Structure formats: C-alpha cells, structure tokens
N, CA and C atoms as a LAMMPS dump frame, in Angstrom:
ITEM: TIMESTEP
0
ITEM: NUMBER OF ATOMS
138
ITEM: BOX BOUNDS ff ff ff
-5.0000000000000000e+02 5.0000000000000000e+02
-5.0000000000000000e+02 5.0000000000000000e+02
-5.0000000000000000e+02 5.0000000000000000e+02
ITEM: ATOMS id mol type element x y z
1 1 1 N -277.224 88.285 -34.701
2 1 2 C -276.152 87.236 -35.117
3 1 3 C -275.26 87.146 -33.82
4 2 1 N -274.782 88.158 -33.306
5 2 2 C -273.864 88.055 -32.149
6 2 3 C -274.452 87.634 -30.891
7 3 1 N -275.891 87.99 -30.796
8 3 2 C -276.518 87.523 -29.744
9 3 3 C -276.648 86.06 -29.674
10 4 1 N -276.922 85.429 -30.809
11 4 2 C -276.978 83.934 -30.956
12 4 3 C -275.696 83.41 -30.645
13 5 1 N -274.64 83.905 -30.98
14 5 2 C -273.322 83.408 -30.625
15 5 3 C -273.038 83.474 -29.227
16 6 1 N -273.366 84.515 -28.63
17 6 2 C -273.168 84.647 -27.124
18 6 3 C -274.138 83.663 -26.429
19 7 1 N -275.256 83.511 -26.737
20 7 2 C -276.186 82.633 -26.223
21 7 3 C -275.645 81.159 -26.262
22 8 1 N -275.151 80.766 -27.436
23 8 2 C -274.594 79.471 -27.708
24 8 3 C -273.333 79.256 -26.773
25 9 1 N -272.52 80.273 -26.791
26 9 2 C -271.331 80.138 -25.88
27 9 3 C -271.708 79.912 -24.418
28 10 1 N -272.657 80.748 -23.932
29 10 2 C -273.069 80.649 -22.532
30 10 3 C -273.67 79.233 -22.265
31 11 1 N -274.605 78.741 -23.202
32 11 2 C -275.152 77.439 -23.042
33 11 3 C -274.044 76.373 -23
34 12 1 N -273.12 76.466 -23.813
35 12 2 C -271.975 75.48 -23.918
36 12 3 C -271.311 75.474 -22.649
37 13 1 N -270.944 76.652 -22.06
38 13 2 C -270.21 76.681 -20.769
39 13 3 C -270.997 76.153 -19.638
40 14 1 N -272.4 76.411 -19.667
41 14 2 C -273.125 75.781 -18.518
42 14 3 C -273.194 74.366 -18.715
43 15 1 N -273.365 73.761 -19.874
44 15 2 C -273.393 72.336 -20.137
45 15 3 C -272.019 71.748 -19.764
46 16 1 N -270.938 72.298 -20.035
47 16 2 C -269.635 71.786 -19.863
48 16 3 C -269.307 71.771 -18.336
49 17 1 N -269.809 72.792 -17.518
50 17 2 C -269.586 72.747 -16.051
51 17 3 C -270.501 71.711 -15.434
52 18 1 N -271.77 71.646 -15.999
53 18 2 C -272.603 70.548 -15.394
54 18 3 C -272.011 69.153 -15.625
55 19 1 N -271.494 68.861 -16.822
56 19 2 C -270.938 67.598 -17.091
57 19 3 C -269.806 67.298 -16.167
58 20 1 N -268.974 68.337 -15.961
59 20 2 C -267.801 68.111 -15.052
60 20 3 C -268.201 67.689 -13.64
61 21 1 N -269.293 68.409 -13.124
62 21 2 C -269.726 68.054 -11.844
63 21 3 C -270.252 66.671 -11.745
64 22 1 N -271.129 66.267 -12.735
65 22 2 C -271.673 64.967 -12.759
66 22 3 C -270.61 63.788 -12.857
67 23 1 N -269.567 63.961 -13.661
68 23 2 C -268.486 63.077 -13.837
69 23 3 C -267.731 62.961 -12.389
70 24 1 N -267.431 64.145 -11.883
71 24 2 C -266.845 64.078 -10.55
72 24 3 C -267.58 63.391 -9.552
73 25 1 N -268.897 63.573 -9.483
74 25 2 C -269.801 62.894 -8.502
75 25 3 C -269.801 61.404 -8.762
76 26 1 N -269.904 61.097 -10.113
77 26 2 C -269.909 59.605 -10.402
78 26 3 C -268.585 59.06 -9.863
79 27 1 N -267.439 59.625 -10.148
80 27 2 C -266.163 59.12 -9.725
81 27 3 C -266.083 58.906 -8.193
82 28 1 N -266.731 59.876 -7.398
83 28 2 C -266.601 59.603 -5.987
84 28 3 C -267.538 58.569 -5.59
85 29 1 N -268.563 58.307 -6.199
86 29 2 C -269.531 57.267 -5.921
87 29 3 C -268.861 55.922 -6.32
88 30 1 N -268.14 55.794 -7.354
89 30 2 C -267.492 54.613 -7.787
90 30 3 C -266.369 54.289 -6.704
91 31 1 N -265.673 55.37 -6.406
92 31 2 C -264.577 55.113 -5.386
93 31 3 C -265.087 54.626 -4.012
94 32 1 N -266.205 55.201 -3.504
95 32 2 C -266.76 54.76 -2.263
96 32 3 C -267.294 53.318 -2.366
97 33 1 N -267.86 52.978 -3.49
98 33 2 C -268.318 51.672 -3.666
99 33 3 C -267.102 50.577 -3.774
100 34 1 N -266.109 50.99 -4.419
101 34 2 C -264.977 50.128 -4.49
102 34 3 C -264.281 49.895 -3.133
103 35 1 N -264.313 50.91 -2.377
104 35 2 C -263.71 50.967 -0.983
105 35 3 C -264.568 49.948 -0.109
106 36 1 N -265.956 50.001 -0.236
107 36 2 C -266.783 49.25 0.531
108 36 3 C -266.523 47.829 0.152
109 37 1 N -266.464 47.455 -1.03
110 37 2 C -266.143 46.103 -1.536
111 37 3 C -264.824 45.61 -1.186
112 38 1 N -263.829 46.39 -1.159
113 38 2 C -262.528 46.026 -0.718
114 38 3 C -262.549 45.791 0.851
115 39 1 N -263.157 46.607 1.531
116 39 2 C -263.234 46.47 3.011
117 39 3 C -264.007 45.083 3.335
118 40 1 N -265.136 44.812 2.559
119 40 2 C -265.859 43.721 2.833
120 40 3 C -264.989 42.437 2.488
121 41 1 N -264.283 42.487 1.482
122 41 2 C -263.323 41.378 1.104
123 41 3 C -262.22 41.113 2.142
124 42 1 N -261.736 42.299 2.666
125 42 2 C -260.731 42.173 3.614
126 42 3 C -261.162 41.53 5.044
127 43 1 N -262.351 41.944 5.286
128 43 2 C -262.88 41.453 6.54
129 43 3 C -263.156 39.886 6.596
130 44 1 N -263.411 39.332 5.396
131 44 2 C -263.631 37.918 5.3
132 44 3 C -262.243 37.095 5.431
133 45 1 N -261.259 37.837 4.975
134 45 2 C -259.937 37.11 5.022
135 45 3 C -259.407 36.976 6.347
136 46 1 N -259.786 37.823 7.406
137 46 2 C -259.266 37.724 8.657
138 46 3 C -259.759 36.687 9.511
C-alpha cells in the first residue's frame, strides 16, 4: 500500500515539474513572437 502511495506521489511530482517547464517554454515562445510582431509593426511606421 505504501509503495503505491510513494509511486503515485513521485509520478505526480514528475508530471508537475514537466508541466511547469512546458508552460514556461510556451510563455517564452509567445513573448518572442509578440516581440517580432511588435518590431515588424514599428518598422512599418517609420
């Protein structure tokens, strides 16, 4: 019984850490895409 609980806790921790890294990476990608669009829009105004 306790082995199952430890396994589930470990699996949950691994999944939580993987999700954090995925969301962090997606946020960085969106930020760089937004910067590129903003730069492109700014260069047209000049």
